[in-house]
C-alpha positions in Angstrom: 87.2 179.6 107.5 86.9 182.4 104.6 90.9 182.5 104.4 90.7 178.3 104.1 88.1 179.0 101.5 90.5 181.4 99.4 93.5 178.6 100.1 91.7 176.0 98.3 90.9 178.4 95.0 94.5 178.3 93.6 94.7 174.3 94.5 91.6 173.2 92.7 92.5 175.6 90.0 95.9 173.6 89.5 94.2 170.6 89.8 92.2 171.3 86.9 94.8 172.9 84.8 97.0 169.8 85.3 94.0 167.6 84.0 93.3 169.7 81.3 97.0 170.0 79.9 97.9 166.3 80.2 98.7 164.9 77.0 97.4 161.6 75.9 98.8 158.6 77.1 100.3 156.1 75.0 98.4 153.5 73.1 99.5 150.1 71.4 102.5 151.0 68.9 100.3 148.1 67.0 97.5 150.6 67.4 99.3 153.8 66.2 101.4 152.1 63.3 97.9 151.1 62.2 96.7 154.9 62.6 99.8 155.8 60.6 99.5 153.4 57.5 95.4 154.7 57.5 96.8 158.2 56.8 99.0 157.3 54.0 97.4 158.9 50.8 95.8 155.9 49.2 95.3 157.4 45.6 98.9 157.8 45.1 99.7 154.2 46.5 96.9 152.5 44.4 99.2 153.8 41.6 102.2 152.0 40.2 105.1 154.3 42.1 107.7 156.1 40.2 110.8 157.2 41.7 109.4 160.9 42.6 106.3 159.1 43.9 108.4 157.4 46.4 110.2 160.5 47.6 106.7 162.5 47.9 105.9 160.0 50.0 109.1 159.4 52.0 109.4 163.4 52.7 106.0 163.8 53.8 105.4 160.4 56.0 108.9 159.2 57.3 108.6 158.7 60.7 112.1 159.6 61.4 112.0 162.9 59.0 108.7 163.7 61.2 110.7 163.6 64.1 113.0 166.1 63.1 110.6 168.6 61.7 108.6 168.1 65.3 112.3 169.3 66.8 112.6 172.3 64.5 108.9 172.9 65.5 110.2 172.7 69.2 113.4 175.0 68.7 111.2 177.9 67.0 108.6 177.6 69.9 111.5 178.3 72.3 112.7 181.0 69.9 109.2 182.7 70.1 109.1 181.9 74.4 112.6 183.8 74.5 110.7 187.0 73.9 109.4 187.1 76.9 112.4 187.3 78.9 112.9 190.8 77.6 109.8 192.1 79.4 110.6 193.7 82.7 109.1 191.4 86.3 106.0 192.0 87.3 104.6 190.8 90.6 101.3 190.8 92.2 100.4 189.8 95.5 97.8 190.0 97.8 96.7 188.2 101.7 94.2 188.5 104.3 95.5 188.0 107.2 93.8 187.9 110.9 95.9 188.0 114.5 94.1 186.8 117.6 94.4 188.0 120.3 95.4 192.0 119.1 99.1 192.8 118.8 99.5 194.6 121.8 103.3 196.4 122.8 104.4 199.0 125.1 107.9 201.3 125.0 110.1 201.7 127.7 111.6 205.5 128.6 115.4 204.7 127.8 115.8 208.1 130.2 113.6 207.7 133.1 113.2 203.8 132.7 109.7 204.0 132.9 106.8 201.8 130.5 103.7 203.3 129.0 100.7 201.7 128.6 99.8 198.5 125.9 99.4 200.2 122.9 98.5 198.7 119.2 99.4 199.8 115.7 97.9 197.0 113.7 94.5 196.0 113.1 93.2 192.5 113.7 92.5 191.7 110.2 94.4 193.5 107.4 94.2 193.1 103.6 97.5 194.1 101.6 97.9 194.4 97.9 100.9 195.0 95.8 101.9 195.2 91.8 105.8 195.9 91.6 108.0 195.8 88.5 111.2 195.0 88.7 114.1 195.5 85.0 117.4 194.6 85.4 119.5 195.9 82.9 122.1 192.9 83.0 119.5 190.4 83.0 117.9 192.1 79.7 121.6 192.2 78.0 121.2 188.3 78.5 118.3 187.8 77.5 118.6 189.6 74.5 121.4 187.4 73.9 120.0 184.3 75.0 116.7 185.2 72.1 119.6 185.5 69.7 120.8 182.4 70.4 117.3 180.7 70.2 117.1 181.8 66.8 120.2 180.4 65.8 119.2 177.2 67.4 116.7 177.2 65.1 118.8 177.5 62.3 120.6 174.7 63.2 117.6 172.5 63.4 116.7 173.9 60.2 119.7 172.6 59.0 119.8 169.5 60.9 116.4 168.3 59.3 117.7 169.2 55.6 120.5 167.1 56.2 118.3 164.3 57.0 116.3 165.3 54.3 118.9 164.7 52.0 120.0 161.5 53.0 116.6 160.2 53.3 116.4 160.9 49.4 119.3 159.2 49.1 118.7 156.1 50.3 114.7 156.3 49.0 116.5 156.6 45.2 119.1 153.6 46.2 116.0 151.7 47.6 113.5 152.5 44.9 115.5 151.2 41.5 116.8 148.0 43.7 113.4 147.3 44.3 112.3 147.7 40.8 115.1 145.2 39.3 114.6 142.8 42.3 110.8 142.7 41.1 111.9 142.4 37.2 114.2 139.6 38.3 111.7 137.7 39.7 109.0 138.3 36.8 111.3 137.3 34.4 113.7 134.7 35.7 111.3 132.4 37.2 109.7 132.0 34.0 113.6 131.3 32.5 114.7 129.3 35.6 112.7 126.4 34.8 113.8 126.2 31.1 117.3 126.8 32.6 117.0 123.9 34.8 115.3 121.4 32.3 118.3 122.2 29.8 121.0 121.1 32.6 119.1 118.0 33.0 118.5 117.4 29.6 122.8 117.9 29.1 123.4 115.4 32.1 121.3 112.8 30.7 123.2 113.3 27.2 126.5 112.9 29.3 125.0 109.5 31.2 123.8 108.3 27.5 127.2 109.0 25.8 125.6 111.5 23.6 127.4 113.8 21.8 130.6 114.9 23.4 130.6 114.4 27.0 133.1 117.5 27.9 130.9 119.4 25.7 127.7 118.4 27.7 129.6 119.2 30.9 130.5 122.7 29.5 127.1 123.6 28.6 125.9 122.7 32.5 128.7 124.5 33.6 127.7 127.8 31.6 124.2 127.3 32.8 124.8 127.0 36.4 127.2 129.8 36.4 124.8 132.2 34.7 121.6 131.0 37.2 124.4 131.7 40.3 125.3 135.0 38.8 121.5 136.0 38.8 120.8 134.3 42.6 123.5 136.3 43.7 122.5 139.4 41.8 118.9 138.7 43.6 120.5 138.3 46.5 121.4 142.1 46.3 118.3 143.4 45.8 115.9 141.0 47.7 115.6 143.6 50.7 114.9 146.6 49.0 111.5 146.5 48.6 111.4 146.5 53.0 113.9 149.2 52.8 111.4 151.2 50.4 108.2 150.6 52.6 110.1 151.6 55.6 111.7 154.8 53.9 108.4 155.7 52.7 106.6 155.1 56.5 104.6 152.3 54.8 104.4 149.3 57.0 103.4 146.4 54.6 105.3 145.8 51.3 102.1 144.7 49.9 100.3 147.8 50.1 102.1 149.5 47.5 103.1 148.9 43.6 106.0 149.7 41.5 106.6 151.1 38.1 107.7 147.6 35.9 110.8 147.8 33.6 110.9 146.8 30.3 113.9 144.5 28.4 115.0 147.3 26.0 113.6 150.1 28.2 115.4 153.8 27.4 117.1 154.5 30.8 117.8 158.4 31.4 121.0 159.4 33.4 122.7 162.6 34.6 125.5 163.6 32.3 128.9 163.7 34.4 130.9 167.2 34.7 134.8 167.3 34.5 134.7 170.6 36.7 134.8 169.2 40.4 135.7 172.2 42.0 132.4 173.8 40.7 131.1 170.8 42.8 132.9 171.7 45.8 132.1 175.0 46.0 128.3 174.0 45.7 128.8 172.0 48.7 131.1 174.7 50.8 127.9 177.1 50.3 124.9 174.7 50.4 126.1 171.7 53.3 123.7 171.7 56.7 126.3 170.4 58.4 128.6 173.3 57.3 125.5 175.8 58.1 124.7 174.4 61.3 128.5 175.0 62.6 128.1 178.4 61.8 125.4 178.7 63.2 126.7 177.0 66.4 129.8 179.1 66.5 127.6 182.4 66.4 126.1 180.8 69.5 129.5 180.0 71.1 130.2 183.6 70.6 127.2 185.0 72.4 128.0 182.7 75.7 131.2 184.7 75.8 129.5 188.1 76.0 127.0 186.6 78.3 129.8 185.4 80.6 131.1 189.0 80.3 127.9 190.7 81.3 127.9 188.4 84.6 130.7 190.1 85.7 128.6 193.3 85.9 126.4 194.6 88.8 122.8 194.4 88.6 121.7 197.6 88.0 117.7 197.8 87.2 115.0 200.6 88.5 111.9 199.4 90.2 108.1 200.9 90.7 105.2 200.0 92.6 101.8 200.4 94.2 100.8 199.1 97.6 97.5 198.9 99.5 97.3 198.1 103.1 93.8 198.2 104.6 95.7 198.6 108.4 93.1 201.3 110.2 96.1 203.0 112.1 97.9 203.5 108.6 97.5 207.7 107.9 98.0 206.3 104.1 96.3 203.3 103.6 97.7 203.3 99.5 101.1 204.6 98.6 103.4 204.1 95.6 107.0 203.8 95.7 110.0 203.9 92.7 113.8 203.8 92.9 116.9 201.8 91.5 118.5 198.8 93.0 122.2 197.7 92.7 123.6 193.8 93.3 127.2 192.7 92.6 128.3 189.4 92.8 131.3 189.4 93.5 132.5 185.6 93.1 131.1 186.2 89.2 133.7 188.8 89.2 136.6 186.2 90.4 135.5 183.7 88.3 135.0 185.6 85.3 137.9 184.9 83.3 138.2 181.6 84.0 134.2 181.4 82.5 135.1 183.3 79.7 138.3 181.4 78.7 136.4 178.6 78.3 133.4 180.1 76.4 136.1 180.9 74.3 138.1 177.5 74.0 134.3 176.1 73.2 134.2 178.8 70.2 137.5 177.8 69.0 136.5 174.0 69.2 133.8 174.9 67.0 136.0 176.8 64.6 138.1 173.4 64.0 135.3 171.6 64.0 133.9 173.4 61.2 137.2 173.7 59.2 137.5 169.9 59.3 133.9 169.3 58.4 134.6 171.3 55.5 137.7 169.6 54.4 135.6 166.3 54.6 133.5 167.7 52.5 135.8 168.7 49.9 136.6 165.0 49.8 133.1 163.4 50.1 132.5 165.9 47.5 135.7 164.3 45.3 135.2 160.6 45.7 131.1 160.7 45.3 132.1 162.5 41.8 134.6 159.7 41.0 132.6 157.1 41.8 129.6 158.8 39.6 132.0 159.0 36.6 133.1 155.0 37.0 129.4 153.9 37.3 128.7 155.9 34.6 131.1 154.0 33.0 130.7 150.8 33.6 126.6 151.2 33.0 127.4 152.1 29.6 129.5 149.3 29.1 126.9 146.9 30.1 124.3 148.3 28.3 126.1 148.2 25.0 126.5 144.3 26.5 123.5 143.9 26.9 122.3 145.5 23.3 124.9 142.7 22.1 123.2 139.4 24.2 119.8 140.6 22.8 121.3 140.1 19.0 122.8 137.2 19.9 119.9 135.7 21.3 118.0 137.0 18.1 120.2 135.0 16.0 120.4 131.7 17.8 116.6 131.6 17.7 116.8 132.1 14.0 119.0 129.8 13.9 117.6 127.2 15.6 114.2 127.6 13.8 116.6 127.2 10.4 117.5 124.0 11.9 121.4 125.2 12.0 121.8 125.8 15.6 121.6 123.8 18.6 119.0 124.2 21.7 121.9 124.6 23.8 123.6 127.2 22.0 119.9 129.2 22.1 119.3 128.7 25.9 123.0 129.7 26.6 122.5 132.8 24.6 119.2 133.4 26.0 120.6 132.8 29.7 123.4 135.0 29.1 121.1 137.9 27.8 118.9 137.5 30.9 122.2 138.3 32.6 123.7 141.4 30.9 120.2 142.6 31.6 119.8 142.1 35.0 123.4 143.4 35.1 122.5 146.3 33.0 119.6 147.3 35.7 121.6 146.7 38.9 124.1 148.7 37.4 121.4 151.9 36.2 120.4 151.6 39.8 124.0 152.0 41.1 124.5 155.0 38.9 121.0 156.2 40.5 122.4 155.7 44.0 125.9 157.2 43.0 124.2 160.2 41.4 121.6 160.9 44.8 125.5 160.5 46.6 126.4 163.2 45.0 123.5 166.3 45.3 124.0 164.7 49.2 127.5 165.3 49.1 126.5 168.8 47.4 124.0 169.6 50.1 121.5 170.2 46.7 117.8 170.3 47.3 115.9 167.3 46.2 113.7 167.8 43.0 109.9 167.1 43.4 107.0 167.6 41.1 104.8 169.9 41.9 101.7 167.7 41.1 103.4 164.6 42.5 104.1 167.1 45.9 100.5 167.8 46.2 99.1 164.5 45.7 100.8 163.5 48.6 100.2 166.1 50.9 96.3 166.1 50.6 96.6 163.1 52.8 95.5 163.6 56.4 98.3 163.5 59.0 
């Protein structure tokens, strides 16, 4: 009965441990999203967001970015656990055994052939305890290599998260400015659209009534409709930007935040372009997370070569133990022993050349992949720099055109008020000014997106103002 009770103890302990360690069950995805939305910093969402606010929210609350962070934490946890593999193995054993009837034996004399009486050398009930420590030197060397590999895997996870962060910031900057432009277009164009449609209808009526030159009426209609079509096309380019931005910031509802407004003649800042593309490429080669990750992967592959080499060596390790046996027939119930164990798997020796060669091939593949990636990085920087130059040039021209159109609109209004201008000319000027202003803002968003692509291509860490980051970081997780 005592043995059964003792056997039930570990079963009970394991059962209780399983209940305590069981993770929380998955709830409804809608409820999880709702809890995530409640954890967002409402003090930040309640004010008009600038681009720095949007980036800070995305960095802190983007769900894909949070997965990368948890993967980094997991890699660090594995690295911490790998240290325990360097310690000697220590095993503690104990047990109680009862035999019934007693173990009785007798011996036969090989010379005379006679047998003696039955005897026993074991007690019916015995208790044994053992504490043994062993240390395999080959396993210790492999464990050291594995620990270094786990540290490199942590570095690999860090670089993956950095790359994800760069791409996230790039996407946020592009989505933010397009969303701001879309709100501007909806606010300004909705009021202008009715006037444009009324102007087209008036021209159609004048054409039917043969008031004025029909060709002039048709030309006016065509100009106004073509302008409306171009504005609608620009709106289509930015229509989904707010929804994209909400997803990037980890915000479920597009109505739960507001954006800073644009003004018609707002002065928009852009970074100057550089002509030293080689310096940009060098920055990229020094900072791109993918290249750093491949360097960490190469170190892991090299450690695998040494690991395969160590596996060919015989396992040599000392051991020391302390033992106890309650058998009443033993003179010394407690004793200690120590020694050295040697084990050698000959199959590992035979397969070693193939395994080492395979590990070398893996390392060479990583080397070649890093070289190819370096060429791709150089190309990406050059292409991104060209795109930024072109976007900046086109923006400057469009900005100049928008300023000219604003002056034309002002002159058309003055002429109309003075009685020397027509309503149609004023309407065409106003529509052209709206189109050029909207095009200017869209091209500004393209400039910002091109700059973000260039920064991501160079592996530059995104800049976030400290006060914005602190406001976002105060939200509960």
